[in-house]
C-alpha positions as CSV (number, residue, x, y, z in Angstrom):
1,M,0.0,0.0,0.0
2,S,1.4,3.4,-1.0
3,R,2.1,6.2,1.5
4,A,-0.7,8.2,0.0
5,A,-3.2,5.4,0.5
6,V,-2.1,5.0,4.1
7,L,-2.4,8.7,4.7
8,V,-6.0,8.9,3.3
9,A,-7.1,5.8,5.1
10,G,-5.6,7.0,8.4
11,L,-7.3,10.4,8.1
12,L,-10.6,8.7,7.4
13,A,-10.3,6.4,10.3
14,I,-9.2,9.1,12.8
15,G,-12.0,11.4,11.5
16,A,-14.6,8.7,11.9
17,L,-13.5,7.9,15.5
18,C,-13.6,11.6,16.4
19,A,-17.1,11.8,14.9
20,L,-18.4,8.9,17.0
21,C,-16.5,9.5,20.3
22,L,-16.1,13.3,20.7
23,G,-18.8,15.7,21.7
24,A,-21.4,15.8,24.5
25,P,-21.1,13.3,25.9
26,N,-17.6,12.0,25.1
27,V,-17.7,8.2,24.5
28,P,-14.7,6.1,25.5
29,L,-13.1,4.4,22.6
30,S,-13.2,1.0,24.4
31,R,-17.1,1.2,24.6
32,L,-17.5,2.1,20.9
33,P,-17.6,-1.5,19.5
34,A,-20.4,-2.5,21.9
35,L,-22.4,0.6,21.2
36,L,-22.1,0.1,17.4
37,A,-22.9,-3.6,17.7
38,G,-26.4,-2.8,19.0
39,G,-26.1,-5.1,22.0
40,P,-27.6,-4.7,25.4
41,A,-26.0,-1.3,25.9
42,E,-28.6,1.2,26.9
43,G,-28.7,4.8,27.9
44,L,-27.7,8.2,26.5
45,E,-24.4,7.0,24.9
46,A,-26.1,4.3,22.9
47,V,-28.7,6.7,21.6
48,V,-26.2,9.4,20.8
49,V,-23.8,7.1,18.9
50,R,-26.3,4.9,17.0
51,D,-29.0,7.4,16.2
52,V,-27.2,10.8,16.1
53,R,-23.5,10.5,15.3
54,L,-23.5,7.4,13.1
55,P,-26.0,8.6,10.5
56,R,-24.3,12.0,10.5
57,L,-20.9,10.4,9.9
58,L,-22.3,8.3,7.1
59,L,-23.9,11.4,5.5
60,A,-20.6,13.3,5.8
61,L,-18.8,10.4,4.1
62,I,-21.2,10.0,1.2
63,A,-21.7,13.8,0.8
64,G,-18.0,14.4,0.5
65,A,-17.5,11.4,-1.9
66,C,-20.4,12.6,-4.2
67,L,-19.3,16.2,-4.3
68,G,-15.7,15.2,-5.0
69,A,-16.7,12.9,-7.8
70,A,-19.0,15.6,-9.3
71,G,-16.2,18.1,-9.2
72,L,-13.9,15.8,-11.0
73,V,-16.6,15.1,-13.7
74,L,-17.2,18.8,-14.3
75,Q,-13.5,19.8,-14.3
76,E,-12.6,17.0,-16.8
77,A,-15.6,17.4,-19.0
78,L,-15.1,21.2,-19.3
79,R,-11.3,21.1,-19.2
80,N,-11.4,23.7,-16.5
81,P,-9.8,23.3,-13.1
82,L,-12.1,25.9,-11.6
83,A,-15.3,24.2,-12.8
84,V,-17.1,23.5,-9.6
85,P,-20.8,23.1,-8.8
86,E,-20.9,26.4,-6.9
87,M,-19.6,28.3,-9.9
88,L,-21.8,26.6,-12.6
89,G,-25.2,27.3,-11.2
90,V,-25.7,23.6,-10.3
91,S,-25.6,24.0,-6.5
92,S,-27.5,27.2,-6.5
93,G,-30.2,25.7,-8.7
94,A,-30.5,22.7,-6.4
95,A,-30.7,24.9,-3.3
96,L,-33.4,27.1,-4.9
97,G,-35.5,24.0,-5.7
98,V,-35.4,22.9,-2.1
99,A,-35.8,26.3,-0.4
100,A,-38.9,27.3,-2.5
101,P,-41.3,24.9,-0.9
102,L,-40.0,25.7,2.6
103,V,-40.7,29.4,2.1
104,L,-44.1,28.7,0.5
105,A,-45.0,26.4,3.5
106,L,-45.6,23.4,1.2
107,T,-45.8,20.1,3.0
108,L,-43.9,17.5,0.9
109,P,-42.7,14.0,1.6
110,G,-39.0,13.5,2.2
111,W,-38.4,11.8,-1.2
112,A,-39.7,14.9,-3.1
113,Y,-36.8,17.2,-2.0
114,P,-34.1,15.3,-3.9
115,L,-36.3,15.4,-7.0
116,L,-36.8,19.2,-6.6
117,A,-33.1,19.6,-6.1
118,L,-32.5,17.5,-9.2
119,L,-34.8,19.7,-11.3
120,G,-33.2,22.9,-10.0
121,A,-29.6,21.7,-10.5
122,C,-30.5,20.6,-14.1
123,A,-32.0,24.0,-14.9
124,G,-28.9,25.8,-13.6
125,G,-26.4,23.5,-15.2
126,V,-28.1,23.4,-18.6
127,A,-28.6,27.2,-18.6
128,T,-24.8,27.6,-18.1
129,L,-23.8,25.1,-20.8
130,V,-26.2,26.5,-23.4
131,A,-25.3,30.1,-22.7
132,A,-21.5,29.2,-22.9
133,G,-21.7,27.2,-26.1
134,F,-21.4,23.8,-24.5
135,G,-18.0,24.5,-23.1
136,R,-15.9,25.3,-26.2
137,S,-14.1,28.0,-24.1
138,P,-13.5,27.0,-20.5
139,S,-13.2,30.7,-19.5
140,A,-16.6,31.4,-21.0
141,V,-18.1,28.5,-19.1
142,L,-16.7,29.9,-15.8
143,L,-17.9,33.4,-16.4
144,T,-21.3,32.3,-17.6
145,G,-21.7,29.9,-14.7
146,A,-20.8,32.7,-12.2
147,A,-23.6,34.8,-13.8
148,V,-26.2,32.0,-13.6
149,A,-25.2,31.2,-10.0
150,A,-25.5,34.9,-9.1
151,A,-29.0,35.1,-10.7
152,L,-30.2,32.0,-8.8
153,Q,-28.7,33.3,-5.6
154,S,-30.6,36.5,-6.1
155,A,-33.8,34.5,-6.4
156,L,-32.9,32.8,-3.2
157,L,-32.5,36.2,-1.5
158,V,-36.0,37.2,-2.7
159,L,-37.4,34.0,-1.1
160,M,-35.6,34.7,2.1
161,V,-37.1,38.2,2.3
162,M,-40.6,36.5,2.0
163,A,-39.8,34.0,4.8
164,D,-40.7,34.5,8.5
165,Q,-38.0,34.7,11.1
166,L,-37.9,31.0,12.1
167,D,-37.9,29.9,8.5
168,L,-35.3,32.4,7.6
169,Q,-32.9,31.0,10.2
170,L,-33.5,27.5,9.0
171,I,-32.9,28.5,5.3
172,F,-29.8,30.5,6.1
173,R,-28.3,27.6,7.9
174,Y,-29.3,25.2,5.1
175,L,-27.7,27.5,2.5
176,L,-24.4,27.3,4.3
177,G,-24.4,23.5,4.3
178,S,-25.0,21.7,7.5
179,L,-25.1,18.1,8.8
180,S,-26.6,19.1,12.2
181,G,-29.7,17.1,13.2
182,R,-29.5,14.7,10.3
183,T,-30.9,11.3,11.2
184,W,-31.4,7.9,9.5
185,D,-34.5,9.4,7.7
186,A,-32.1,11.7,5.8
187,W,-29.9,8.7,4.9
188,H,-32.9,6.8,3.6
189,D,-33.8,9.7,1.4
190,V,-30.4,9.9,-0.2
191,W,-29.0,6.4,-0.7
192,P,-31.3,5.1,-3.5
193,W,-30.4,8.1,-5.7
194,L,-26.7,7.4,-5.1
195,V,-26.9,3.7,-5.8
196,A,-28.5,4.5,-9.2
197,T,-25.8,7.0,-10.0
198,V,-22.7,4.9,-9.4
199,P,-22.9,2.8,-12.6
200,L,-23.4,5.9,-14.6
201,L,-20.3,7.5,-13.0
202,V,-18.2,4.4,-13.9
203,L,-19.5,4.5,-17.5
204,C,-18.8,8.2,-17.8
205,A,-15.1,8.0,-16.8
206,P,-13.7,6.7,-20.1
207,M,-15.6,9.5,-22.0
208,L,-14.0,12.1,-19.7
209,A,-10.6,10.7,-20.7
210,V,-11.4,11.3,-24.4
211,L,-12.8,14.8,-23.7
212,R,-9.4,15.8,-22.1
213,L,-7.9,15.6,-25.6
214,G,-9.9,18.7,-26.7
215,D,-13.1,19.1,-28.8
216,D,-11.5,18.5,-32.2
217,D,-9.6,15.4,-31.2
218,A,-12.5,14.0,-29.3
219,G,-14.8,14.6,-32.3
220,A,-12.3,12.9,-34.6
221,L,-12.5,9.8,-32.4
222,G,-16.2,9.7,-32.9
223,V,-17.4,11.4,-29.7
224,R,-20.3,13.9,-29.9
225,V,-18.8,16.5,-27.7
226,R,-22.1,18.4,-26.9
227,H,-23.9,15.2,-26.0
228,A,-20.9,14.0,-24.0
229,R,-20.8,17.2,-22.0
230,L,-24.5,17.0,-21.4
231,G,-24.1,13.4,-20.2
232,A,-21.3,14.4,-17.9
233,L,-23.4,17.3,-16.5
234,A,-26.3,14.8,-15.9
235,V,-24.0,12.5,-13.9
236,A,-22.7,15.4,-11.9
237,V,-26.2,16.7,-11.2
238,L,-27.3,13.2,-10.1
239,L,-24.4,13.2,-7.6
240,I,-25.0,16.7,-6.3
241,A,-28.8,17.0,-6.1
242,P,-29.5,14.4,-3.3
243,V,-26.6,15.8,-1.2
244,V,-27.8,19.4,-1.6
245,A,-31.4,18.3,-0.8
246,V,-30.4,16.8,2.5
247,C,-27.2,18.7,3.6
248,G,-27.4,21.9,1.7
249,P,-24.8,23.2,-0.7
250,I,-21.5,22.3,1.0
251,A,-19.1,24.6,-0.9
252,W,-15.7,23.9,-2.4
253,V,-15.5,20.1,-1.7
254,G,-16.0,19.6,-5.4
255,F,-13.1,21.9,-6.1
256,L,-10.6,20.7,-3.5
257,A,-11.0,16.9,-3.8
258,P,-10.1,16.5,-7.5
259,H,-7.0,18.7,-7.0
260,L,-5.9,16.6,-4.0
261,A,-6.4,13.5,-6.0
262,R,-4.2,14.8,-8.8
263,R,-1.5,15.7,-6.2
264,L,-1.7,12.3,-4.7
265,R,-1.5,10.5,-8.1
266,P,0.0,13.0,-10.6
267,D,0.8,10.4,-13.1
268,A,-2.6,8.8,-13.3
269,G,-5.6,9.4,-15.5
270,V,-9.3,10.0,-14.9
271,L,-10.1,6.4,-14.1
272,R,-7.5,6.2,-11.4
273,W,-8.2,9.7,-10.1
274,L,-11.8,8.8,-9.5
275,P,-11.4,6.7,-6.3
276,W,-8.8,9.1,-5.0
277,T,-11.2,12.0,-5.5
278,V,-14.0,10.1,-3.8
279,A,-11.7,9.4,-0.8
280,S,-10.4,12.9,-0.7
281,G,-13.9,14.4,-0.7
282,A,-14.9,12.1,2.2
283,V,-11.9,13.1,4.2
284,I,-12.5,16.9,3.7
285,T,-16.1,16.7,4.6
286,V,-15.6,14.5,7.7
287,W,-12.9,16.7,9.1
288,A,-14.8,19.9,8.3
289,D,-17.8,18.5,10.1
290,Q,-15.7,17.8,13.2
291,A,-14.5,21.4,13.1
292,A,-18.1,22.5,12.8
293,R,-19.2,20.4,15.8
294,L,-16.3,21.0,18.2
295,A,-14.3,24.2,17.4
296,L,-16.8,26.6,19.0
297,R,-18.6,24.1,21.3
298,P,-21.3,24.3,22.5
299,V,-22.2,26.4,19.5
300,E,-22.3,24.4,16.2
301,T,-21.3,26.1,13.0
302,P,-22.2,25.1,9.4
303,V,-19.8,22.7,7.8
304,G,-19.9,24.7,4.6
305,A,-18.3,27.6,6.3
306,W,-15.2,25.4,7.1
307,T,-14.9,24.0,3.7
308,A,-15.1,27.5,2.3
309,L,-12.3,28.7,4.6
310,I,-10.1,26.1,3.0
311,G,-11.4,26.3,-0.6
312,V,-11.3,30.0,-1.2
313,P,-7.5,30.4,-0.4
314,A,-6.8,27.2,-2.3
315,G,-8.6,28.7,-5.4
316,V,-6.6,31.9,-5.2
317,V,-3.4,30.0,-5.0
318,L,-4.4,27.8,-8.0
319,L,-5.3,30.9,-10.1
320,R,-1.9,32.5,-9.3
321,R,-0.2,29.3,-10.4
322,L,-2.2,29.0,-13.6
323,H,-1.4,32.5,-14.7
324,A,2.2,32.4,-13.5
325,G,3.2,30.2,-16.4
326,P,2.1,27.8,-19.2
327,H,0.4,24.6,-18.3
328,R,2.6,21.5,-18.6
329,P,1.0,18.6,-20.6
330,G,0.5,15.5,-18.5
331,A,0.6,17.4,-15.2
332,G,-2.9,16.2,-14.5
333,T,-4.8,19.5,-14.4
334,P,-7.1,20.7,-17.1
335,E,-6.3,24.1,-18.6
336,V,-7.9,27.4,-18.0
337,S,-7.1,30.8,-19.4
338,A,-8.3,34.3,-19.3
339,G,-9.1,34.5,-23.0
340,P,-10.5,32.6,-25.9
341,E,-7.1,31.2,-26.9
342,V,-7.5,28.5,-24.2
343,T,-9.5,26.3,-26.7
344,H,-6.5,26.1,-29.0
345,A,-4.1,25.7,-26.1
346,G,-6.2,22.8,-24.7
347,R,-6.3,21.1,-28.1
348,G,-2.6,21.4,-28.4
349,A,-1.9,20.1,-25.0
350,G,-4.3,17.2,-25.6
351,A,-2.7,16.3,-29.0
352,R,0.7,16.1,-27.5
């Protein structure tokens, strides 16, 4: 096992133990196996571990994995290292679809919220792709996506003005991304969507490897580039929507996880980056959730605030690196540029 694999596995294990043991009350590590086994153990510790902390941990793991995989799909399909759900209108559209019935006081079953998030995410993502010419220019996609996301966020602000004080607090916390109070009911609302998406993600990965070559080269190999990008967007939306419906738009995980995967395996391709991205997203979300739970205890902060604290500086550093010099082919990061010449640069890099 490589050092990188040991590091990722160790961080996941330590984060999981912290999630289950630390808090109010603290649970001794020696008692954890008995509590998880569901034996005769009774009392507050059993309830807290099995019914509060365990479903929250599982949601953090699956949310981070899905957001990381969605970020990799979007970055590779659009050949843009800054293509993340938050900047393409996908997360904002999903959040708008979930927040609208809350403000309008509509009573809906739990399974309906992932569907509303799915419709909103599709609307935001398709609007970005169509307006940007289906990704011929990565910089155009980024700018268009930022405009679409801003428009959807403005609609969210209008809804928040209409909400009463209690609903406003709930919506505000939801929009920052939170795992607080999530139970097994939330898990049951999410897992069927994700099980259905995993085969599509595996089938999508080889297509992403071809799209990395550039539009002209991919077309010469028989790939319909527009259809391929729409398919990749559909897979990303199916990964994002259930997570946003239950946990809110946890920002920047989809940006950080693919870049960590490329750092861990710089010589790999999309197929090998995928499991590393999934694991990296899970690590980021689990540790961010521990910071949200414990850093300002007894006050709990939104997990999205902690991922943003890491993601925004990382994005600034990446932008400085991208504009400091030319992209090296084979370095494992799609290319982005400030102008239209990026299309030709990307094709040249892919052909080499």
